[in-house]
Biotite code that builds the C-alpha atoms (Angstrom):
import biotite.structure as struc

atoms = struc.array([
    struc.Atom([45.274, 108.598, 109.695], chain_id="A", res_id=1, res_name="MET", atom_name="CA", element="C"),
    struc.Atom([48.214, 110.012, 107.551], chain_id="A", res_id=2, res_name="ARG", atom_name="CA", element="C"),
    struc.Atom([49.115, 108.980, 103.435], chain_id="A", res_id=3, res_name="ILE", atom_name="CA", element="C"),
    struc.Atom([52.241, 107.351, 102.806], chain_id="A", res_id=4, res_name="GLU", atom_name="CA", element="C"),
    struc.Atom([53.460, 107.059, 99.409], chain_id="A", res_id=5, res_name="ILE", atom_name="CA", element="C"),
    struc.Atom([54.496, 103.328, 99.801], chain_id="A", res_id=6, res_name="GLU", atom_name="CA", element="C"),
    struc.Atom([55.607, 101.598, 96.528], chain_id="A", res_id=7, res_name="ARG", atom_name="CA", element="C"),
    struc.Atom([57.144, 104.432, 93.910], chain_id="A", res_id=8, res_name="CYS", atom_name="CA", element="C"),
    struc.Atom([58.451, 102.430, 91.077], chain_id="A", res_id=9, res_name="HIS", atom_name="CA", element="C"),
    struc.Atom([60.701, 105.568, 90.288], chain_id="A", res_id=10, res_name="PHE", atom_name="CA", element="C"),
    struc.Atom([62.754, 106.068, 93.668], chain_id="A", res_id=11, res_name="ASN", atom_name="CA", element="C"),
    struc.Atom([61.021, 103.120, 96.072], chain_id="A", res_id=12, res_name="GLY", atom_name="CA", element="C"),
    struc.Atom([60.428, 105.457, 99.665], chain_id="A", res_id=13, res_name="GLN", atom_name="CA", element="C"),
    struc.Atom([59.098, 108.821, 97.971], chain_id="A", res_id=14, res_name="CYS", atom_name="CA", element="C"),
    struc.Atom([59.891, 111.891, 99.950], chain_id="A", res_id=15, res_name="SER", atom_name="CA", element="C"),
    struc.Atom([56.745, 113.484, 98.347], chain_id="A", res_id=16, res_name="GLN", atom_name="CA", element="C"),
    struc.Atom([53.313, 113.870, 100.001], chain_id="A", res_id=17, res_name="ARG", atom_name="CA", element="C"),
    struc.Atom([50.179, 112.809, 99.059], chain_id="A", res_id=18, res_name="TRP", atom_name="CA", element="C"),
    struc.Atom([48.535, 116.111, 100.385], chain_id="A", res_id=19, res_name="GLU", atom_name="CA", element="C"),
    struc.Atom([51.050, 117.954, 97.642], chain_id="A", res_id=20, res_name="ALA", atom_name="CA", element="C"),
    struc.Atom([50.672, 116.311, 94.581], chain_id="A", res_id=21, res_name="LEU", atom_name="CA", element="C"),
    struc.Atom([48.489, 117.624, 92.105], chain_id="A", res_id=22, res_name="GLU", atom_name="CA", element="C"),
    struc.Atom([45.141, 116.087, 92.040], chain_id="A", res_id=23, res_name="PRO", atom_name="CA", element="C"),
    struc.Atom([43.470, 114.330, 88.821], chain_id="A", res_id=24, res_name="VAL", atom_name="CA", element="C"),
    struc.Atom([40.164, 115.710, 87.641], chain_id="A", res_id=25, res_name="GLN", atom_name="CA", element="C"),
    struc.Atom([37.630, 113.187, 88.448], chain_id="A", res_id=26, res_name="GLY", atom_name="CA", element="C"),
    struc.Atom([39.342, 110.727, 90.148], chain_id="A", res_id=27, res_name="LYS", atom_name="CA", element="C"),
    struc.Atom([39.625, 111.300, 93.798], chain_id="A", res_id=28, res_name="PRO", atom_name="CA", element="C"),
    struc.Atom([42.115, 108.344, 94.486], chain_id="A", res_id=29, res_name="ARG", atom_name="CA", element="C"),
    struc.Atom([44.695, 109.484, 91.950], chain_id="A", res_id=30, res_name="ILE", atom_name="CA", element="C"),
    struc.Atom([47.418, 112.185, 91.888], chain_id="A", res_id=31, res_name="ARG", atom_name="CA", element="C"),
    struc.Atom([49.899, 113.328, 90.015], chain_id="A", res_id=32, res_name="TYR", atom_name="CA", element="C"),
    struc.Atom([53.408, 113.388, 90.927], chain_id="A", res_id=33, res_name="CYS", atom_name="CA", element="C"),
    struc.Atom([55.572, 115.645, 88.799], chain_id="A", res_id=34, res_name="SER", atom_name="CA", element="C"),
    struc.Atom([58.754, 114.666, 90.361], chain_id="A", res_id=35, res_name="HIS", atom_name="CA", element="C"),
    struc.Atom([58.542, 111.064, 89.151], chain_id="A", res_id=36, res_name="CYS", atom_name="CA", element="C"),
    struc.Atom([56.049, 112.246, 86.770], chain_id="A", res_id=37, res_name="GLN", atom_name="CA", element="C"),
    struc.Atom([53.612, 109.677, 87.316], chain_id="A", res_id=38, res_name="ALA", atom_name="CA", element="C"),
    struc.Atom([50.070, 108.790, 88.788], chain_id="A", res_id=39, res_name="ALA", atom_name="CA", element="C"),
    struc.Atom([49.916, 107.741, 92.444], chain_id="A", res_id=40, res_name="VAL", atom_name="CA", element="C"),
    struc.Atom([47.384, 105.290, 93.665], chain_id="A", res_id=41, res_name="HIS", atom_name="CA", element="C"),
    struc.Atom([45.561, 105.919, 96.662], chain_id="A", res_id=42, res_name="LEU", atom_name="CA", element="C"),
    struc.Atom([44.527, 102.376, 98.569], chain_id="A", res_id=43, res_name="VAL", atom_name="CA", element="C"),
    struc.Atom([42.955, 101.548, 101.874], chain_id="A", res_id=44, res_name="GLU", atom_name="CA", element="C"),
    struc.Atom([44.121, 98.330, 102.278], chain_id="A", res_id=45, res_name="ASP", atom_name="CA", element="C"),
    struc.Atom([47.246, 95.310, 101.790], chain_id="A", res_id=46, res_name="GLU", atom_name="CA", element="C"),
    struc.Atom([44.820, 93.742, 99.221], chain_id="A", res_id=47, res_name="THR", atom_name="CA", element="C"),
    struc.Atom([44.645, 96.684, 96.959], chain_id="A", res_id=48, res_name="GLU", atom_name="CA", element="C"),
    struc.Atom([48.420, 98.031, 97.619], chain_id="A", res_id=49, res_name="LEU", atom_name="CA", element="C"),
    struc.Atom([50.040, 94.146, 96.250], chain_id="A", res_id=50, res_name="ALA", atom_name="CA", element="C"),
    struc.Atom([47.844, 94.527, 93.612], chain_id="A", res_id=51, res_name="GLU", atom_name="CA", element="C"),
    struc.Atom([48.903, 97.468, 92.244], chain_id="A", res_id=52, res_name="LEU", atom_name="CA", element="C"),
    struc.Atom([52.507, 97.421, 93.696], chain_id="A", res_id=53, res_name="ALA", atom_name="CA", element="C"),
    struc.Atom([52.341, 94.083, 91.395], chain_id="A", res_id=54, res_name="ARG", atom_name="CA", element="C"),
    struc.Atom([51.435, 95.432, 88.093], chain_id="A", res_id=55, res_name="ILE", atom_name="CA", element="C"),
    struc.Atom([53.817, 98.606, 88.397], chain_id="A", res_id=56, res_name="GLY", atom_name="CA", element="C"),
    struc.Atom([51.791, 100.914, 90.131], chain_id="A", res_id=57, res_name="LYS", atom_name="CA", element="C"),
    struc.Atom([52.805, 104.002, 92.452], chain_id="A", res_id=58, res_name="ASN", atom_name="CA", element="C"),
    struc.Atom([50.542, 103.799, 95.284], chain_id="A", res_id=59, res_name="VAL", atom_name="CA", element="C"),
    struc.Atom([50.146, 105.926, 98.371], chain_id="A", res_id=60, res_name="ALA", atom_name="CA", element="C"),
    struc.Atom([48.857, 104.171, 101.233], chain_id="A", res_id=61, res_name="VAL", atom_name="CA", element="C"),
    struc.Atom([45.815, 105.654, 103.925], chain_id="A", res_id=62, res_name="MET", atom_name="CA", element="C"),
    struc.Atom([46.792, 104.011, 107.645], chain_id="A", res_id=63, res_name="ARG", atom_name="CA", element="C"),
    struc.Atom([46.028, 104.397, 111.087], chain_id="A", res_id=64, res_name="ASP", atom_name="CA", element="C"),
    struc.Atom([49.611, 103.462, 113.012], chain_id="A", res_id=65, res_name="ASP", atom_name="CA", element="C"),
    struc.Atom([49.634, 99.733, 111.586], chain_id="A", res_id=66, res_name="ALA", atom_name="CA", element="C"),
    struc.Atom([52.686, 98.996, 109.662], chain_id="A", res_id=67, res_name="VAL", atom_name="CA", element="C"),
    struc.Atom([51.849, 97.517, 106.735], chain_id="A", res_id=68, res_name="ILE", atom_name="CA", element="C"),
    struc.Atom([54.270, 94.702, 105.882], chain_id="A", res_id=69, res_name="SER", atom_name="CA", element="C"),
    struc.Atom([57.454, 95.285, 104.028], chain_id="A", res_id=70, res_name="PRO", atom_name="CA", element="C"),
    struc.Atom([57.551, 91.882, 102.225], chain_id="A", res_id=71, res_name="GLU", atom_name="CA", element="C"),
    struc.Atom([54.488, 92.775, 99.819], chain_id="A", res_id=72, res_name="LEU", atom_name="CA", element="C"),
    struc.Atom([55.773, 92.375, 96.653], chain_id="A", res_id=73, res_name="PRO", atom_name="CA", element="C"),
    struc.Atom([57.015, 95.021, 94.241], chain_id="A", res_id=74, res_name="GLY", atom_name="CA", element="C"),
    struc.Atom([56.112, 95.354, 90.504], chain_id="A", res_id=75, res_name="PRO", atom_name="CA", element="C"),
    struc.Atom([57.338, 92.926, 88.206], chain_id="A", res_id=76, res_name="ALA", atom_name="CA", element="C"),
])
């Protein structure tokens, strides 16, 4: 299992690693990226990814080796 930051409204494909982002107390699926100065939301599937990306959230995705479709909508 690996976690990749797939949708970053600041710079697209982010080079930061989920493990290096600052944990947000009481919210295990959200971490703070000091590079982007924004919250990054961890999702487990394409439905969550599409919904959060649609509303402009920075998103990290839990993946095995399956590739998530690059045609998902970006921030509106």
